Structures are given as C-alpha cells and as structure tokens.
N, C-alpha and C positions, 0 to 999 in steps of 0.2 A: 279603609286602609288601602293605599295604592301600592301596587307591586313596583319594585325597582325597574322592571323592564318597561313599564308603561311610560316612564320618563325619558326613554331612549328612542332616538330616531332610528328606525330600522335601517335606513340607507347608510347612516353613519356607522352603525354596528356592522353591517355587511362590508363596508369599505375597510374598516379597521381589521376585521376578521380576515379579509382577503390579503391585506398587507402583511399581517403576521404569518399567514399560511405561505405566502410567497417567500418571505424571509426565511422561514424554516426549510422550505424546499431548496432555496439557494444554499443554505448551510449544509443540507444533506448532499447536494451535488458536489460541493467543495470537499466535504469529508470523503465521499466516494472517490473523487479524483486523487486525494491524498493517499488513500488506501491503495488504489491502483498503482500510483507512483512508487509507493513503498514495496509493493509486490514485484514490480518490474525491477527495481533496484536490487532487491533480494535475489531474484532469479539471475540477474547479470553477475552479481557477486558470487553466487553459488557456481555458476558456469566457469568463472575465472578461477575459483579455488579448485574446482575439479580439474581444469586444464593444468594448473600449477602442480597439483598432486600427481597427475599422470606424467608430467615432464620430470618431476623429481623421481618418480618410480622408475622411469626409463633410465635416467642417469644412474640411479642406484644399481639397477640390474646390469648396466654396462660396466660399471666399476667392479661389480661382483664377478662378472665373467672375465674381465681383464685380470683381476687378482687371482682367480682360480686357474687361469691359463698360465700364469707365471709360476705356479706351484708345480706344474707338470713339465 
C-alpha cells in the first residue's frame, strides 16, 4: 500500500505551501492595515467630538453667566 505523500513531488508541495503561506500573510497585512485605519478614524472622530463638546460647554457656560448677570 502506497501512502498519498509518495505520489507527490516535494518541490511542488513546497511551492504550493509557500504560495498559500504568502497569500495568508498578505491577507493578514491587509487586515492589520484595515484595523489601524479604523483605529485612526475612531481616534480622530473622538477628538472631534471632544472638541465639539468643549465648545458647546463653553457656550452653555457663557449663556448661563449672561442670564444670571441679567437677574442682578
């Protein structure tokens, strides 16, 4: 009884293995780049939201101080 591996050329096997490995590595790099892009986008969005929140808070406090000064 012959094993299935004895019918396979080792060079062909290594070539296919290396191609698949390279393909998986490329997919990994692409996914890592996508994750990094999403993280950057998230950080930029968070900074914009914090800046908007601070601006609105300042406007609110200014309006509050104007309205309380009118009462006196």
